[in-house]
C-alpha positions in Angstrom: 14.0 -6.8 5.2 16.2 -4.4 3.3 13.8 -2.9 0.9 10.0 -3.0 0.4 8.8 -4.6 -2.8 5.7 -2.3 -3.2 4.8 0.5 -5.5 6.0 3.8 -3.9 8.9 1.9 -2.1 9.9 4.0 0.8 8.6 7.3 -0.3 5.2 7.0 1.4 6.6 5.9 4.7 8.8 9.0 4.8 5.6 11.1 4.7 4.4 9.1 7.9 7.5 9.8 9.7 7.2 13.6 8.8 3.5 13.8 9.3 1.5 15.3 12.2 0.5 11.7 13.1 1.6 11.0 16.7 3.8 8.0 17.1 2.4 6.5 20.3 -1.1 5.7 18.6 -3.1 2.6 17.7 -2.1 2.1 14.0 -3.1 -0.4 11.4 -1.1 -1.5 8.2 -3.0 -2.8 5.4 -1.7 -5.3 2.8 1.0 -7.6 1.7 4.5 -5.9 1.8 3.3 -3.3 4.4 4.9 -5.5 7.1 8.2 -3.8 6.0 6.7 -0.5 7.4 5.0 -2.0 10.4 8.3 -3.4 11.4 10.2 -0.1 11.1 7.4 1.9 12.7 7.0 -0.3 15.8 10.7 -0.5 16.4 11.5 3.1 15.9 8.6 4.4 18.1 8.6 1.3 20.4 4.9 0.8 20.0 2.6 -2.1 18.9 1.0 -2.3 15.4 -1.5 -4.3 13.6 -1.1 -5.7 10.1 -3.8 -7.4 8.0 -3.2 -9.5 4.8 -5.7 -11.2 2.6 -4.6 -14.9 2.3 -2.9 -17.6 4.3 0.2 -17.8 2.2 0.8 -14.0 2.7 0.2 -14.4 6.4 2.7 -17.1 6.9 5.4 -15.2 4.9 4.8 -12.1 6.8 5.0 -13.8 10.1 8.2 -15.3 9.1 9.7 -11.9 8.2 8.2 -10.5 11.5 9.2 -13.3 13.8 11.7 -11.2 15.7 9.2 -8.5 16.2 6.5 -9.5 18.7 5.1 -5.9 18.7 3.4 -6.4 15.2 0.3 -8.5 15.3 -0.5 -10.0 11.8 -3.7 -11.5 10.9 -6.0 -12.5 7.8 -8.9 -10.3 7.2 -11.1 -9.1 4.3 -10.1 -5.4 3.9 -13.6 -4.5 3.2 -15.0 -6.5 6.2 -12.5 -6.4 9.1 -13.0 -7.9 12.7 -12.0 -4.5 14.3 -14.1 -2.5 16.6 -15.5 0.8 15.5 -13.1 3.8 16.0 -10.3 1.4 17.0 -7.4 3.0 15.3 -6.0 6.7 15.2 -4.1 6.0 12.1 -4.5 3.5 9.0 -1.6 3.1 6.6 -2.4 1.5 3.1 0.3 1.5 0.5 -0.6 -0.1 -2.9 -3.3 -2.2 -1.2 -6.5 -0.5 -2.1 -6.2 0.5 -5.8 -8.7 -2.5 -6.9 -12.3 -2.9 -7.8 -13.5 -2.9 -4.3 -11.8 0.3 -3.1 -15.1 2.1 -2.2 -16.0 -0.7 0.3 -12.5 -0.7 1.7 -12.6 3.0 2.3 -15.9 2.8 3.9 -14.6 0.1 6.3 -11.5 2.3 7.0 -13.7 5.1 8.0 -15.6 2.9 10.3 -12.6 1.7 12.3 -10.8 5.2 12.3 -11.3 7.3 15.4 -12.7 10.9 15.1 -10.2 13.0 13.2 -8.1 10.0 12.7 -5.6 9.7 9.8 -5.3 7.7 6.5 -2.1 7.7 4.8 -2.8 6.1 1.4 -0.6 5.4 -1.7 -2.3 4.5 -5.0 -1.1 4.0 -8.5 -3.1 6.6 -10.6 -3.8 7.3 -14.3 -2.0 10.4 -15.6 -3.4 10.3 -19.2 -7.0 9.6 -20.5 -5.9 8.1 -23.8 -5.0 4.8 -22.2 -4.4 2.1 -25.0 -6.2 -1.2 -24.9 -3.0 -3.1 -23.9 -2.6 -1.0 -20.8 -6.1 -1.5 -19.8 -5.6 -5.3 -20.3 -2.6 -5.2 -18.1 -4.4 -3.3 -15.3 -7.4 -5.6 -15.5 -5.2 -8.8 -15.2 -3.4 -7.3 -12.3 -6.8 -6.5 -10.6 -6.1 -2.8 -10.6 -8.7 -0.2 -10.7 -7.1 3.2 -11.1 -8.3 6.7 -10.3 -7.4 9.7 -12.5 -4.4 11.7 -11.0 -6.5 14.9 -11.1 -9.5 13.3 -9.5 -8.1 11.4 -6.6 -8.3 14.4 -4.2 -12.0 15.0 -4.9 -12.7 11.1 -4.5 -11.5 11.3 -1.0 -13.0 14.6 -0.2 -16.5 13.2 -1.3 -16.0 10.5 1.3 -15.5 13.1 4.1 -11.7 13.2 4.4 -9.8 16.4 4.7 -6.7 16.4 2.3 -3.8 17.6 4.4 -1.2 16.6 1.9 -1.1 15.3 -1.7 2.1 14.3 -3.4 2.9 12.8 -6.8 5.9 10.5 -6.4 6.7 8.8 -9.8 10.1 7.8 -8.4 8.2 5.4 -6.2 7.1 3.6 -9.4 10.2 3.8 -11.2 12.2 2.4 -8.3 9.7 -0.3 -7.8 9.6 -1.7 -11.2 13.5 -1.5 -11.6 13.6 -3.5 -8.3 11.0 -6.0 -9.7 13.1 -6.5 -12.8 16.3 -7.0 -10.8 14.7 -9.4 -8.3 13.0 -11.5 -11.1 16.3 -11.9 -12.8 18.5 -12.6 -9.9 16.1 -13.8 -7.2 17.6 -17.2 -6.6 21.0 -15.7 -6.0 19.9 -12.6 -4.0 17.2 -13.9 -1.7 17.3 -16.2 1.3 14.7 -19.0 1.5 12.2 -16.9 3.5 12.3 -14.0 1.1 11.9 -16.3 -1.9 8.7 -17.7 -0.3 7.3 -14.4 0.4 8.2 -12.6 -2.8 7.2 -15.4 -5.2 3.6 -14.5 -5.3 4.2 -10.7 -5.5 6.8 -11.0 -8.3 4.5 -13.3 -10.4 1.8 -10.7 -10.2 4.3 -7.9 -11.1 5.9 -9.6 -14.1 3.7 -8.4 -16.8 3.3 -4.9 -15.3 7.2 -4.8 -15.0 7.8 -5.6 -18.6 5.1 -3.1 -19.7 6.4 -0.3 -17.5 10.1 -0.6 -18.4 9.8 -1.7 -22.0 6.4 -1.0 -23.5 5.6 2.5 -22.5 3.4 1.9 -19.5 5.3 4.5 -17.6 3.8 7.3 -19.7 0.3 6.3 -18.5 0.5 5.9 -14.7 2.1 7.4 -11.6 2.1 7.1 -7.9 0.1 9.4 -5.5 0.6 9.9 -1.7 -2.2 11.3 0.3 -2.3 12.3 4.0 -5.9 12.6 4.9 -7.9 13.2 8.1 -11.4 11.8 8.8 -13.9 14.5 8.9 -16.8 13.7 11.2 -18.5 17.1 10.9 -20.0 16.4 7.5 
């Protein structure tokens, strides 16, 4: 795995490495593509990690890419209804995996499985303008994206009893992601091995319309990427 095919690319993971989150902790990574970070984290700090994905195809692909790293346990789960125990994790890492219509339920579940004063490191695509044209809304809807306004995302998490330790806008993480998608869609057969093709096929198909809109039709003027380091507040 050379580079993650996820909005935010490696910018969010760098915040995890430079955060106050301890490295020898129970940590959960949520969503397809996040195995790249689970792999790096477990190897760097020599700890175990959990990864959950939503479907069987993604599970098989993730297991193939993680076959040499037994420290990462990968399972299928509904992000809004996991099988984990209450307060099981000290940290949850979710990059580009909760910006969807069931965000509220996923956040509620994350709070359940987080330990008191546990950390959530989340990366979300956000809207940076209110005057979003119909074609942009159509693209977001077809991609099953439900975006918060950039100016409102902090209060969204504060209202759900998280303390915002850090909030960063990292538009480069979107620019790099869509440029990478464009390159991979054009040259995937030549540049990927068989396992990478199987894994990225579904993601690339989903991203095709977004990529063209972002790079050619002006979608970049309406969306950006926000990274938040949050701490569960159990006093409220």
